[in-house]
Z-matrix of the N, CA and C atoms (Angstrom, degrees):
N
C 1 1.456
C 2 1.527 1 109.37
N 3 1.342 2 118.02 1 129.87
C 4 1.475 3 119.87 2 -175.87
C 5 1.536 4 110.75 3 -71.61
N 6 1.322 5 114.41 4 151.71
C 7 1.449 6 121.77 5 177.15
C 8 1.511 7 108.20 6 -67.11
N 9 1.340 8 118.16 7 133.02
C 10 1.458 9 120.85 8 -176.82
C 11 1.536 10 112.49 9 -63.42
N 12 1.327 11 118.24 10 -31.80
C 13 1.456 12 120.13 11 179.07
C 14 1.543 13 111.72 12 -68.04
N 15 1.308 14 116.91 13 -39.56
C 16 1.449 15 119.88 14 -177.46
C 17 1.518 16 112.76 15 -73.79
N 18 1.353 17 117.43 16 -23.41
C 19 1.471 18 119.24 17 -179.95
C 20 1.510 19 113.07 18 -89.84
N 21 1.340 20 117.05 19 -9.62
C 22 1.451 21 121.56 20 178.85
C 23 1.517 22 108.62 21 -84.41
N 24 1.355 23 118.44 22 123.37
C 25 1.464 24 120.02 23 179.70
C 26 1.527 25 109.75 24 -65.95
N 27 1.295 26 116.22 25 141.37
C 28 1.442 27 121.94 26 178.00
C 29 1.534 28 109.87 27 -102.31
N 30 1.298 29 116.91 28 126.64
C 31 1.464 30 122.14 29 179.13
C 32 1.504 31 109.49 30 -117.50
N 33 1.310 32 115.22 31 143.12
C 34 1.467 33 119.41 32 175.39
C 35 1.510 34 106.80 33 -88.47
N 36 1.340 35 115.21 34 132.94
C 37 1.466 36 120.32 35 177.39
C 38 1.542 37 106.15 36 -89.37
N 39 1.346 38 116.35 37 129.54
C 40 1.443 39 117.69 38 177.48
C 41 1.528 40 111.24 39 -66.28
N 42 1.321 41 114.83 40 149.07
C 43 1.461 42 119.90 41 179.93
C 44 1.529 43 108.75 42 -70.85
N 45 1.295 44 116.99 43 120.17
C 46 1.452 45 120.92 44 178.80
C 47 1.513 46 108.17 45 -103.98
N 48 1.336 47 115.70 46 151.18
C 49 1.468 48 118.67 47 177.64
C 50 1.528 49 110.71 48 -62.21
N 51 1.329 50 115.88 49 152.23
C 52 1.448 51 119.87 50 179.68
C 53 1.519 52 111.79 51 -68.14
N 54 1.300 53 117.04 52 -29.46
C 55 1.450 54 121.28 53 -178.66
C 56 1.527 55 109.05 54 -138.20
N 57 1.320 56 116.11 55 125.96
C 58 1.472 57 119.76 56 178.10
C 59 1.531 58 107.48 57 -102.00
N 60 1.337 59 114.82 58 127.66
C 61 1.463 60 120.70 59 179.89
C 62 1.536 61 108.85 60 -94.08
N 63 1.330 62 114.74 61 97.94
C 64 1.439 63 121.55 62 -173.68
C 65 1.523 64 108.73 63 -136.13
N 66 1.341 65 117.60 64 133.49
C 67 1.443 66 120.29 65 179.84
C 68 1.515 67 109.63 66 -140.50
N 69 1.328 68 115.71 67 134.41
C 70 1.470 69 121.34 68 173.38
C 71 1.509 70 106.85 69 -88.62
N 72 1.313 71 116.69 70 120.05
C 73 1.476 72 120.24 71 -174.63
C 74 1.530 73 113.14 72 -107.57
N 75 1.319 74 117.75 73 -11.12
C 76 1.462 75 120.35 74 -179.01
C 77 1.510 76 109.52 75 -144.45
N 78 1.326 77 115.54 76 168.12
C 79 1.441 78 119.80 77 178.83
C 80 1.530 79 111.06 78 69.28
N 81 1.303 80 116.52 79 -153.28
C 82 1.448 81 121.86 80 -178.11
C 83 1.527 82 110.89 81 -78.02
N 84 1.315 83 115.01 82 150.57
C 85 1.473 84 118.76 83 179.29
C 86 1.518 85 109.87 84 -136.50
N 87 1.315 86 117.89 85 37.22
C 88 1.468 87 121.79 86 177.06
C 89 1.516 88 110.10 87 -83.51
N 90 1.326 89 116.68 88 -177.47
C 91 1.446 90 121.02 89 -176.36
C 92 1.516 91 112.79 90 -61.60
N 93 1.309 92 117.00 91 -38.56
C 94 1.477 93 120.72 92 177.14
C 95 1.515 94 111.53 93 -63.88
N 96 1.326 95 116.35 94 -39.23
C 97 1.476 96 119.90 95 178.17
C 98 1.507 97 110.90 96 -64.02
N 99 1.349 98 117.62 97 -41.55
C 100 1.453 99 120.64 98 178.19
C 101 1.525 100 111.64 99 -65.87
N 102 1.321 101 117.25 100 -37.95
C 103 1.457 102 119.83 101 176.51
C 104 1.530 103 110.39 102 -63.07
N 105 1.350 104 116.10 103 -40.53
C 106 1.446 105 121.08 104 178.27
C 107 1.532 106 109.98 105 -66.68
N 108 1.311 107 116.57 106 -36.58
C 109 1.488 108 120.93 107 179.05
C 110 1.533 109 110.50 108 -64.31
N 111 1.333 110 117.65 109 -37.16
C 112 1.432 111 119.96 110 177.21
C 113 1.542 112 111.08 111 -65.50
N 114 1.340 113 115.24 112 -37.19
C 115 1.474 114 119.82 113 176.25
C 116 1.521 115 110.30 114 -64.94
N 117 1.337 116 117.27 115 -41.93
C 118 1.439 117 121.48 116 176.66
C 119 1.540 118 110.73 117 -60.02
N 120 1.319 119 115.17 118 -46.07
C 121 1.465 120 120.44 119 178.03
C 122 1.521 121 112.32 120 -58.63
N 123 1.318 122 114.85 121 -43.74
C 124 1.482 123 119.25 122 177.40
C 125 1.529 124 112.72 123 -61.82
N 126 1.328 125 115.61 124 -41.38
C 127 1.475 126 119.29 125 177.21
C 128 1.528 127 111.44 126 -62.09
N 129 1.336 128 115.49 127 -41.07
C 130 1.472 129 119.75 128 179.34
C 131 1.523 130 111.08 129 -64.20
N 132 1.316 131 117.21 130 -39.12
C 133 1.457 132 121.28 131 177.08
C 134 1.518 133 110.70 132 -68.17
N 135 1.329 134 116.34 133 -49.55
C 136 1.477 135 120.91 134 179.99
C 137 1.543 136 111.64 135 -60.61
N 138 1.331 137 115.92 136 -34.20
C 139 1.465 138 120.04 137 179.73
C 140 1.532 139 113.66 138 -79.73
N 141 1.329 140 116.37 139 -5.75
C 142 1.454 141 120.35 140 176.85
C 143 1.533 142 114.61 141 82.75
N 144 1.320 143 117.72 142 10.73
C 145 1.477 144 120.03 143 -179.08
C 146 1.529 145 112.43 144 -87.92
N 147 1.299 146 117.02 145 -25.52
C 148 1.467 147 120.37 146 -174.78
C 149 1.519 148 109.80 147 -134.15
N 150 1.324 149 115.04 148 140.77
C 151 1.474 150 120.26 149 -179.93
C 152 1.525 151 112.18 150 -92.43
N 153 1.306 152 117.84 151 -4.30
C 154 1.459 153 121.39 152 178.91
C 155 1.509 154 113.27 153 82.32
N 156 1.321 155 117.06 154 -0.99
C 157 1.477 156 120.35 155 -175.69
C 158 1.511 157 111.70 156 -103.52
N 159 1.295 158 119.54 157 -39.04
C 160 1.471 159 120.70 158 179.78
C 161 1.521 160 109.07 159 -77.96
N 162 1.337 161 117.65 160 143.39
C 163 1.465 162 120.62 161 -178.38
C 164 1.540 163 110.81 162 -70.22
N 165 1.345 164 115.47 163 139.23
C 166 1.445 165 119.29 164 176.14
C 167 1.536 166 109.50 165 -128.57
N 168 1.352 167 116.08 166 153.81
C 169 1.437 168 123.54 167 178.35
C 170 1.523 169 108.57 168 -119.76
N 171 1.311 170 117.64 169 131.90
C 172 1.443 171 121.83 170 178.91
C 173 1.537 172 106.84 171 -109.30
N 174 1.350 173 117.01 172 115.56
C 175 1.451 174 119.77 173 -179.09
C 176 1.527 175 112.24 174 -68.34
N 177 1.292 176 116.81 175 -52.52
C 178 1.479 177 121.81 176 -179.61
C 179 1.530 178 107.09 177 -136.21
N 180 1.320 179 114.64 178 99.06
C 181 1.463 180 119.90 179 -173.56
C 182 1.538 181 112.42 180 -60.47
N 183 1.325 182 117.06 181 -34.75
C 184 1.460 183 119.67 182 -179.96
C 185 1.516 184 111.76 183 -70.22
N 186 1.346 185 117.84 184 -38.55
C 187 1.460 186 120.69 185 177.53
C 188 1.516 187 111.28 186 -66.66
N 189 1.335 188 116.97 187 -41.73
C 190 1.451 189 121.97 188 179.25
C 191 1.539 190 109.90 189 -63.95
N 192 1.318 191 115.91 190 -43.72
C 193 1.454 192 120.48 191 179.20
C 194 1.516 193 111.04 192 -62.17
N 195 1.325 194 116.55 193 -41.91
C 196 1.473 195 120.36 194 177.93
C 197 1.530 196 111.04 195 -63.22
N 198 1.323 197 116.58 196 -38.93
C 199 1.461 198 121.02 197 179.36
C 200 1.551 199 110.62 198 -65.12
N 201 1.339 200 115.87 199 -35.54
C 202 1.465 201 119.85 200 -178.08
C 203 1.515 202 114.38 201 -80.33
N 204 1.317 203 116.25 202 -24.61
C 205 1.478 204 121.68 203 -170.90
C 206 1.536 205 114.30 204 -47.16
N 207 1.354 206 119.45 205 -47.97
C 208 1.464 207 118.18 206 -176.46
C 209 1.540 208 114.44 207 -79.22
N 210 1.325 209 117.09 208 -3.52
C 211 1.472 210 120.30 209 -174.77
C 212 1.505 211 113.15 210 -88.64
N 213 1.317 212 116.37 211 136.61
C 214 1.467 213 121.80 212 171.03
C 215 1.550 214 105.88 213 -86.64
N 216 1.330 215 116.69 214 161.59
C 217 1.475 216 119.50 215 179.51
C 218 1.525 217 112.48 216 -53.78
N 219 1.323 218 117.68 217 -38.16
C 220 1.465 219 119.21 218 -178.79
C 221 1.521 220 112.89 219 -68.38
N 222 1.349 221 117.48 220 -23.80
C 223 1.461 222 121.97 221 179.59
C 224 1.528 223 112.54 222 -69.72
N 225 1.307 224 117.57 223 -21.26
C 226 1.464 225 120.27 224 -177.71
C 227 1.520 226 111.32 225 -64.78
N 228 1.319 227 118.57 226 -19.31
C 229 1.445 228 120.99 227 179.13
C 230 1.536 229 112.39 228 -66.29
N 231 1.318 230 115.47 229 -15.64
C 232 1.476 231 121.67 230 178.95
C 233 1.541 232 111.76 231 -83.30
N 234 1.324 233 117.01 232 -6.39
C 235 1.460 234 122.54 233 -175.41
C 236 1.512 235 110.84 234 -122.27
N 237 1.330 236 114.84 235 169.59
C 238 1.466 237 121.31 236 169.38
C 239 1.512 238 108.08 237 -111.68
N 240 1.304 239 116.92 238 163.05
C 241 1.442 240 121.86 239 179.44
C 242 1.537 241 111.27 240 -57.82
N 243 1.330 242 115.97 241 -36.35
C 244 1.445 243 121.44 242 -178.15
C 245 1.532 244 112.66 243 -68.59
N 246 1.333 245 118.01 244 -14.78
C 247 1.457 246 120.65 245 174.77
C 248 1.534 247 111.49 246 -70.43
N 249 1.309 248 118.45 247 -16.86
C 250 1.445 249 122.25 248 -177.14
C 251 1.542 250 112.60 249 -116.70
N 252 1.297 251 118.01 250 -37.90
C 253 1.469 252 122.26 251 -174.40
C 254 1.508 253 111.03 252 -139.90
N 255 1.318 254 116.71 253 168.62
C 256 1.464 255 122.90 254 171.56
C 257 1.529 256 107.36 255 -96.74
N 258 1.340 257 114.63 256 144.17
C 259 1.449 258 120.37 257 -179.31
C 260 1.525 259 108.56 258 -107.49
N 261 1.306 260 117.41 259 139.95
C 262 1.432 261 119.20 260 175.91
C 263 1.515 262 112.93 261 155.61
N 264 1.309 263 114.81 262 178.18
C 265 1.448 264 121.57 263 -177.02
C 266 1.536 265 108.89 264 -67.44
N 267 1.352 266 114.89 265 138.49
C 268 1.463 267 121.46 266 177.58
C 269 1.471 268 107.93 267 -72.38
């Protein structure tokens, strides 16, 4: 019987910033919206559009999430960060 540690795939976790500057500025701002905003932020980081350090504003987190849904991480190279969020000081 194989050792359970050796059969478990090992993945490297990318280094994430200690603090993500993210603000929902329009639409709903309840707990579910903030959870969705974190998912949007993760997709932007995974897609290479955002470094997680510059502040971003999400006007409508549900609309942005819907826009991102059909995209694979490699598809984000066809867009700019401003196609999804506003950039600037919180």
